[in-house]
N, C-alpha and C positions, 0 to 999 in steps of 0.2 A: 648463349642459349637463344635457340630457336624454339617457340612454342606454336604449334601448327593449329588453328581453330577449325573445324570438322562438321560443323554446324551452327545455328543460331544460339545465342545464349542469352536469357534474362535472368535477372535479379529479382527474387522474391523474397520482399523483407518479412512476410510471414514465416518463411522456413528457415530465414538466415540469423546468426547472431550479431553479425559484422555489417558495418556498414558496406553499401555499395561499393565504395571507394576501393580500386587495388595500389597499393604502393609499391611502387619500383625503387627498388634500390642495388639492383644489379644492371648490368648489360643486359639487354635482352631484345629479341624479335618476335613479335607476333603477327601472324598473318593466317589469310584463310589457306584450306589447302588448294593447291594447283587447281585453277580453272573455275575457281568458287569465290564469293564475295560475301561472306557471312556477316551476322548482326550482334551486336553485345548490345544489348538492352539494359537500362541502369535502371529501368522498372518506373520512371516516372508516369506525370500525366499527360506530357506534351505542351505544346503552348498554351492552349486555354482550359487545362484541367488545373485541379487544386490537389498537391500533395501534401498529407499532415504527417505522414511518415518519416522522421527525422534520420532514419538508416537510408533512406534515397538521396544520394550527393550527387557524387561525381562517377567518373570511370577509371583514370588513371591520374597518377600522382608521381611525377619523378622527381627523383632525391637521392642525397649522398653523391652527387658528382657523377650520376651514370647516364648512357643512354638509351631513349626508348626508340625503337624504330617499329612502325606499325604500317603493314600493306596487305592491300585490298580487304578491308573493312570496311563495316558500316556502325557509326557510334550514334546511339540515340536514345531520349528518354531520360539525358541526364538532366538534374536538377539544381547544382552549383556550377557545373562545367564539366565539359566531356574528358577535357584533358589540362592538368596544371603541371606547369616546370616550376619547382620552387626555385629561390635564390641561391647562386652558385654553381659550379662549371656543371649543372645539368642540360642536357640537349634532347631535342626533339625530332625524329625523321618519319615524316608520313607520305606515302606513295600509293597512289587510287583508293585513298580514303574518304570517304563520306562520313560528314557529320551533320545530323539531322534534327530538327525538332527537339532543341534543347531550350532551357530557360534556366534565369537565374534572379536570385534579387541583389547580389552583388560581384563582383568580378567579371569574368565574361561567361557567356553561355556555351560557347564551342571551345575554344583554348585561352587560357589564361598564362601566360608567359610572364614570369613575375622575377625580371635581374638574373633568369638562365643565361646558358652560354649561346649554344646555335640553334638555330630553327631552319628546316629545311622542309616545305611540302612542293609535292611534285606531283600533277594531276589530280588534285583533290579537290572537292565539292564541300563548301559549306553553305547549308541552307536551312530555313525555318529556325534561326536562333535568335533568343530574345533576351533581352536585359530588362525585367520589370522593376528594379528596383532604382532608385534616382542615382545612386554612383555604380552602376553597373552598365556592361557594353553587350551588345550583341553578338557580332562574328567572334574576333578576335581582339583582345587586350595584349599588347607586345609593349612592356614596360621595361626601361633601361637594360637591353640585353648585355652582355658581355662579350659575345662575340658576334657573327652576324647573321642575318635574318635572309632568307632566299624561300619565293613564292614564284612556282612556276606551274604554268598551264593550269591554273585553277582557277574556280568558279567561286565566287560567293553572291548569295542573292537571296533575297527576303527576310534579311536579318534587321534586327531594330534594336536601338541602344536608346537609355532614356537619359543618358550623356553625352558622350563624344563618341562619333565613328561608329556609324552604323554598322559597317562590315568590317573596318578593320580602325581600333584605336593604337596609333603608335607613338609611344614616347620615348625621347633621347635613343634613337637605334640606327645601326647601319643596314640598311633593308634595302634589298633588290624585287621588284615585282616583275616577272615577263610574261607577256601573253597572259594577263589576269584578267577577267572578267568580273567587274563588281556591278550588280544592277539590283533593282528596286527595294536598296535598303535605306534606313530611316535614322537620323539621329537628330536630335535639336542643333548640334554642330559637328558639320562633316557628315552630310547624309551616309555617302560612299565610304569616307576613308577622314581622320582627323590625325595630324601628324604636329606634332610639337617637338621641334628641334629635332638634332639629327640630321640624318644623311639619307633621303629616299631617291632611288633611280627607278623609273618605271618606263618598260620596254615594250609597246605593242599593247595588245588588249584593248577594255574597253571601261568606260564608265556610264552606265545608261538608267535613267528610270530612277536616280536615287533621288533621296531628298531631303532636306534639313527642316523639321517638324517643330512646332512646340509653340508655347506662346513669349512674350517678351520681344527684347531687341535682339538678341544674340542668336539668330537663326540664321546662321550663316554656314557657307559652303555647300551647295547640294551634292555634288560629285565629292570634293577634295576642301577641306581646311588645312591650312598648312602655316605653321606660326614658327619662325625663327628657323635656323638649319639651312641644309641646301636641298632644293626637289629640281630633279632632272626628269624632264618628260621628252620621250622619244617615240615617233610613230603610234601614237596611241590617239584613240578617241574620247573626248570628253562630250557625251550627248550621243547624238548619231544624225542620219540622213533625213528619218522621218519625224515628221512634228512631234509625234509624241514617245520619240527615245528620250527626250530632252531629259535634263535632271533640275530639280526644283531648290529655291530657296529664297526668304526674304532678300537676303542679301548675298550676291556672289550664286549665282544659279548655278554656274559650272565650278568656277574655282573662286575659295576665296584666299587673299594671300596678305600676310603682315610678317614684315622683316624678314622675308625668305629672300635667298639668292637662288634664283631661278634659271633653268637652262631650258629651252624650247626647241626640239627639231622635227620638223614633220608632224605636227600637233596639230589635231583640228578640234575647235571647240563650237559645238554646232546644236542649234535648236533648244538651247537652254533658257529658263526662265526664272526672272525674279519680280517678286512682288513691288519691291521698292529700289534695289539698285545694285547695279551689276549683273546684268542677266548672264552674260559670259564670263567674264573674271572681274572681280573687285579687288582693287589694289588699296589695302587700309594703310601700308607704309613699306617703304622699302624700294627698290628698282626691279622695274619689268620690263624687259626686253624680249620683242616680237620680231627675229630675223625672217629670211625669205625660207619658204617652206611651208610656213604656219599661217593658218586660217581661222579667224574669228568670224561666225556666219552665222544667220538668221536666227540669232539670240533677240529675247523679247523681254521688255518691263510689261508686266500685267498691269502693276497697280495704276489708280488714276490721281493720286492725290500729289501736291507740289511737291514732294521729296522723290518722286519719281522720275531717275535719271540712268544713264549711260547703258544702252542696250548691248554694246559688245562689251565696253569696258568703263568703269568708273572707277575713278582716282581720287580716294580721299587725301590721301598726301603720298609724298615719294616721289619718284621719278619714273616716266612713261617712255619706252622708246621704239620708234616702228623702223627696224632696218628692214624694209622688204618684204613683210608680212602683207598678210590681208585681212582686212575687215570688212566684212560684206553682209547687207542685207540684214543687219541689227536692226532694230526699234524700240524707241521710247516715245511712242505716240501723243502721251499725254503730257510730257514735260519736254525733259532736255537732253541734248546728247545721243542720236541715235546708234550711232559710231562709237564716240568717246565723248564722256564726261569728266571734267576736272572740277571737284569742289576746292582743292588747293593744289600745290604739288607742279611738276613741270612735264610737258609732253614734246618731245623732240621727233620730229618725222624726217630721218635721212633718206629714205625711201620708201616703196610699197604704194598700197593703194587703200582708200578708203569710198568706197562704192555703194551706191544703193541702199544708204541707212536713212532712218524717217524719226524726226520728233517735232515737236510743237517749235523748239527754239533749239537751234542746230543741228540739223538732221545728219550732217557729217561729224560735227567736232562743237562740245559747247563748252565756256571757259565760264567759272564764277569764283566768289571770292578773290585772293591774289593769286590765283595760277597763272600759267604763262603757256603758251603753244609758239613753239619754233620750228616752222616746216623749211627744210634747206633742201627738200625732193620730194618725187612722188607724186599723186594724185589723189584729188577729191571729187569725183564724177558720180553723178546720177543721185546724188543725195538730196531730201525733200522735208521742207516743212509745210505739207500742203493741207493741215488741219487748220479749222477755223482759227484766224489770229495768227498762223504759221511765220516765225520771221527767222532768217540764217538758213537757207537750204543747205549751203557747204559749211559755213561757218557763224556762231554767236557767241558775242563777247560781253560778259559783264562788266561793271562800271568800273573795278579797279583789277581786272585783267590786264594781260601782256600779250601782244601777238605781233609775230615777225614772220614774215616771208619772203625767204632770201634764198633762191636758187643760183644756178650759174647759167653764163651765155648758151653753154652746149648743153645744160640739163635744167630747163627752168621749172618752178613747180607751177603745177596746173589745179585748178579749179574750173569744172566744165562741167554744164548740162544738168546743174542743181536748180532745184527750184521751189518758189515759198508763196505761201497763198496770201502773203502780206507784204513783209518786205525782205531786200537785200536776199536775192535767190543764190547768189555766191557766198557774201557775205553781209553780217548786217554788224558793224561796229559801234557799241554802245559805250565801249571803254574810254575814261578820261585820259588813260595813256597814250603816248605816241603809238601808232601803228605803222611800218615801213613795207611797204612791196618792192623787192627788187628782183628783177629776171622774173618774173611770172607770168603765166599765162592765164587769164580769166574769160573765159568764152560760152557762150551758148547757155548762159544763166537765165532763169527769167524770176519775176516777182511784179506782183501789183506797182509797186515802186523799188528802184534800184534793183534792177533784174542782175547787174554785177555786183554791185557794192552799195550798200546803204549806209551811209556816212551820218550817224545821230549825234555823237558825241566824239571828244578828242580830236587830234589831227592824223591825218592821212597822208602818207608820203610816199611816192611812187619815184623808183630808178633803174637803172641799167636798162635791159631789154624787156619789161614789162611791158604789158599789152594788153588792154579790157576791151576786148575786139569789138567795135558797134557791128550791131546787126539790126535788121529788120524787126528782129523780136525785142527782148526788155533787156539786152547786157548792159545795162548804162549804169553811171555812177551818180547816185541820187543824193544831192547835199543839203541837208537840213539847214534851217536858216542860220547863216553867220560862217558856216563852215567852206572850208574850201581845200585844194589839193596842193599840197606842196611838191614841187618837182626838184629832185637832188641832182646836180649836176646836170651832165647832157644824156638824154635819153638816146639809145642805140637806134629805136624802133625808126622807120622812116614810114611816112602817111598816119594817118588819124592812128591816135595812141588810145583815145577812148573817147565819149560821148558822154557830157556834162547833163544830168537836169537838175536845174536847182530849184529849190523850194520857192525862192522869191526870183521873180523874173522882173529886172530893173534895171536902166541903165545905169551903170557905175557899180553894181555889185560885184564883190571881188569870187572867182570861184576859182582861180589859180595863182599859184606865188611861184616864180620862176623867170627865165629868161626869155626875151620877145620871141627868141626862135623856138625855144620849145613849147609857149602857149600856143605857137601857130598850129601843135599839133591835135590840137583838142578842137571837138565840134561840141554844139548845144542843140539840146532835143528843141524842136519846134514847140510852141504851146499856140493857145487859140488867136493869140495877139500876131503873130506871125515867125520869122525866123530871126535868130539870134546868132551872135558870134562871138567869140573872146577876142578880145583886145588887146595887145601887145603886152598892157601891163597887168593881164590878168583878170580884166574886168569884163560885165557883161555889155552887148551893145546891140541895140534892137536894129535889124539891116532896114 
């Protein structure tokens, strides 16, 4: 059955004896006459008005295992939902349909898909839809569908929820989004979209200017909040090229992930902001792998308290792997981890780059708790800890953390051209655990003390082809009192391997532990007393 609408229709509760809701209990197509897009108005008062007439509810309700097809229509002024799909083998297909200016105290203002079968949206617009009750959703609430959810070439904007998912709330669904734009939506959890379990694939499209809002600690996922299940992102933008295009949240300005199997392909997470942690991505738990072709860029922490951390990525726990991706230009200038901050968990960098990031502690990477960072390839370049008291331009390690740099002879890891206001331009080592640097290039870094490396605690071992390139600048290794460098085996580099600046200049002070041949590869920074050298037994001697 096909019903053709030939003009705008508005429900008038004063003239009708039944509610505005139309129950669909047969397969039916409802569409505007060719060349038109007519409006079906439920007669409500819109987003800001107050409706007291209880006959004004929704527009369509699909039941009895039927399929409703809507085409070239505008649905507006609903007070419960524009369209509801009831539990069972009920389906909804919409093409070139706009749903606008609807609100609800429960369910979802636009589409409430409650354990139906299939949902397909093509070329639709959902805008200005708002959930006003504590359990309500703004744009769509898709709950445990029995079939598949396909949304294509659709825009969802200016929708708001008092619970989860300002644009879309998705629960235990198999869902595909293709070229979908979600913008300027708000919710306490998942400003653009909240996903709980199921499988979601997003190809193309963008999430811009969405916000996780509210009070309390669970203000998470400005663009996307995803928990459990599988999430695939392909060729999409989370944020935008302009600074005002980004998404916002307290935690996870762009994306908040918890126990999610995530696949990323050609994804850009850019210009998002977080008040406290994870402006680009917040990893609460699980695995996060960033392959080549993915970019986390220009995200920033806006808060100034001691919890502020992780401009690009914040790892609460779990496993982060960088396999060729780029973490670029992110900042957490009030505290820790401009590029990446680990509260716990592990970070393995096989390849890729962390560059031009900034923070007070660890412009590139900062480690806290019992977290660990293993750098097997790639580079950390141009990162900064240039605010007052800044330490660890490239890397900063906390007291109980673990750090290993281990490249190969043909592909050494690189830390270069990083700066710190105070100590450790390349690395500030504060951990009590052993730090090993093998087949690495640390070069062109600067700081007031320890331009290349500042060793404050623990042990520091270098091996293989490692070279901490001495320069006219400050790319030295600063050894705090009682600290020395351990040389593992034979260093393959010829010439000077590193320049040492000891805290204490005194004959007999140990600065190296290794064979006499290897000790000869190190020089000492002169001081006001004159020039110094390293003896064959690894101790200082004034010349």
